[in-house]
N, C-alpha and C positions, 0 to 999 in steps of 0.2 A: 096729339100723341102719335109718334111714328112707330111702325112695326117693321122690324128687321133692317130698316135702312137708316136708322139714326147714326150719324157719324160720331166717332170718338176721337178726340184730339188730345195729344199728350205733349207737354213741353219736355224736351230731352236735352239737357246739357251734357256735353261730352268733352273730355280733355283732349287737346290736340295731340296727335301721334298715338292715341289709344285706338282700341278696336270697338266698333259699335255694331250691335245686332238689333235690327228693327223687325218686329214680328207682325204678322197679319192677324186678323180676327181669328179666334179659336173656333174653327169649323172643321168637321170631319172631312178629310181630303176625299173620301169616297163620294161626298155630296158636292164636291167642287166641280164647276164647269170651266171657269176661267179665273186665273189670278193675275192681277195687274198692279204693277208698281208705277206710280207717277212721281217724278222727282222734279221739283221746281227750285232752281238755283238762281241767284241774282246774276243778271247780265248774260244768261245762257238760255237757249231754248230748252223746253221741258224734255226730260228723258223718260221714255216709256219702255218698261220691260213686262212682257206678258207670257203666260204659260197656259196652253190649252190642253186640258186633261184628255179629251176624247181623241186628240191626235198625238198627244205626248210630245209636244213641240214648244219651243220658246222663240219669241221674237223680240227685237229691240229696235228702238227708234231714237236717234240723237243721243245715244249712250256711248260716249268715247272714253270715259274714265274707267280704267281697268281695276281700280281699287274698290269699285262697287260691284259685287257679284252675289249670286246665290251661294249660300254656304254649303249646301248639299244639292242633290237633285230636287227640282221644284216639286215633283210628285211626292217627295218625302218630307221636305221642309220648305215652306213658302217664304221664310224670312229673307231679309236683305241684309247683307254684311258690308261694312265699310272698314277697310283695314289697309293702312292706318288712316285715321281721320285727319284731314287738313282743314285749314281755315276756309278754303273754297267750297267745302262740303256743307257749309251752313245754309240752311234753307228748309223747305217744306217737303215732306215725304208722305205719300198716301198709298195705302194698300186697299184694293177693292177685290172682294171675293164674291164672285157670281155663283149662285146656286139655283136649283129649281124653285126654292122658296123665296128668292129675292137676293139683293145685293147687300153686302156688309162692308163697312168702311172703318179704317183705323188710320188716323193721321198723326204725324210727328213733326213738331216744330224743333228742328235740330239746331242747337246753339253750341258753337265750338268755343271752348274756353282756353285761354293761354295764361299761365301763371306769371305774374310780374316778377322782376328781380328787384328786391327791396334793399335799399341802402340808407344809412344815416351818418351824417358827418357834420362837423362844425366849420362854418365858412369864415366867420370872423368873431369878434368879441361878443359873447353872449347871444350868438345867432346860430341856429342849427337848421340843416336842410334834410328833409326826408323825401326819398324818391321811390316810386314804384314804376319801373321801366318796362315798357312793351307788354302791358297786360291787356287781356280781352275778356270782358269789357274793362272799362277804366276802373282803377281801384279807388277806394275812399280812404282818406287820411284824417286822423284826429291826434291831438296832443294832450298830454298830461304833465304839468298843469297847463291851462290855456295861456297862450301868449298872443303877441301881435303877429298874426300869420297872414301870408299871402300865397294862395294856391295858383298853380300854373298847369295848363293842359297842352299836350302836344300829340296830335293824331298822325298815325302813319298810314301809308297806302295799303298795307295788308290787313287793316282793320284793328290793329292794336293801338294802345294809347299809353303815353307816359305822363304820370301825374307827379308834380313836385310841390311840396309845401315848405316855405321858408318862414321860420318863426324867430321872433326876438323877444327876450325877457329883460326888461329894465330893472326889475327887482333883484338886487344882488343876493337876497336870501334864497332865491331859486337856484339850486345847484344841479340836481339830477332831473332831466326831462326825458319823457318817453314818447315815442312815436308809434301809433297803432295803425296798421294797414289792414283794411277789410276787403276781401275779394271772394268771388264764388269758388275759387280753388283752394282757399284757406285764409287764415289770419296770421299776421306777424306783429310782434311787439319788440321794439329796439329801444335802448336807453343810451343816454350820453351825459357825461359830466361836463358842465359848462365851466367849471373852475378847477381843472386838473393842476394848474400851476400853483394855486393857493395851497393845496394840500402838500405839494412837493416842497414849497417854501417852508411850511410849518415843520415838515419832517427834517429838513436841513437845519432849521434853527434848533430843534431838539437835539439833533446829532451833534452839532457844533457845541452845544451847551454841555453835553456829557462827555465829549471826547477828551478834554483836559483831565477830567477825573479818572477816566479809564487809563490814560497815559501815566498819571501819577501812581495809580495802583500797580500797574505793570512794573514801572521802574522801582517802586518800593519793594515789590515782591522779589525782583532780581537782586537788589541790594541785600535784602535779608538772607537770601540763599547764599550769597557770597560770604556774608559775615559768619553764618553757621558753618560753612565749609572751612573757613580759616581757623575757627576755634577748634574744630575737630582735628585739623592737621597739627596745630600746636600741641594739643593734649596727647596726641599719638606720638609726637616727637619726644616729649619730656618723660614719658613713662619708661622705667627700667626694663631692659630686655631680659626676660626670664632665662636663667642658666648662665648669665655672664659671670656673676660672682663665683659660681661653682667652677666654671671653666678657668677663671684666672687663678684660683687656688690649686688647681690640679697640678701644675708644674712643681710648686713648693712641696706639696704632699709627696709627689714622686721622688723629689730630691731627699726628703726626710726618710722615706722608706728605703731609698738606695743607700743612705749614709748610716743607718742603724747597724748593719753588719760590721763596719769598720770600728764603730764605737764599741761594740761588744768585744771585738778581738783585742782592742787596746786595753780594755778593762781586765780581760783574762790574763794578758801578759804582766800587767802591774800586780795582779793578785798572786801570780806564780812567783814573782820576784820577792814579794813580801814574805811568802811562806818559806822560800829558800833561805832568806836572811834569818828567819826565826830558827830554822833547823840548824844552821851553822852556829848560831849563838848557843844553842843548847849543847852542841857537841863540844864547844870550847869550855863551857862550864863543867862538863863531865870530866874532862881531862884535868 
């Protein structure tokens, strides 16, 4: 059993271009004598950053990356900040806090993650290709339903990897296939229809079957509208126009009304002549 000096190591995955803050052991700063950060990166000499509380001074050795800094004054915050995180920052970071009671350690195994770009496409008849491009670490790919699959891996100089899986399904009953990509930054699921042309052909066959019926219905409807329109026009044309008879009789009535005074005058003349003849006859008889 170790007292005060037992090291603590933590695995710390960080997404590329994000900000990472690494903390030292939780010790009262008033008890701290020296804080030291040791940074071990691949293919580089170790970087050492130190702070002496008694002199209130910081020192550095082989530390040339300006993205790794103290977030605040070391006497107030002993953490180490990396902003932004790059692939080259992957490595081991250890903080040592020296106190009058002993030394305390906290180490971080920093893992830089890069999300892959996922695509799914059909390359040829009943064959699909699923790709996870430039991921860190390499992604894992599976298919539903399972087919005859061939995986391929391509590693790049920056530590990323491209994974490709090409699958073929001989069973014609398999139509929709799904590609699942698993990665530390997330999971993806994409689907593809292996027989898009078959559905299109069926749709066209159905459309061509009902198209003549639709045309006949439309033509019949137009012809029916024309027949109804012609009948309405003929009925309207044969109906008597109100007031025509009355208008045609009006000249005759006017003529009759105008002729009545002459007829009355003639009658009065004839009546006067008859009365005069009777008076003359009476006078002759008297004589």
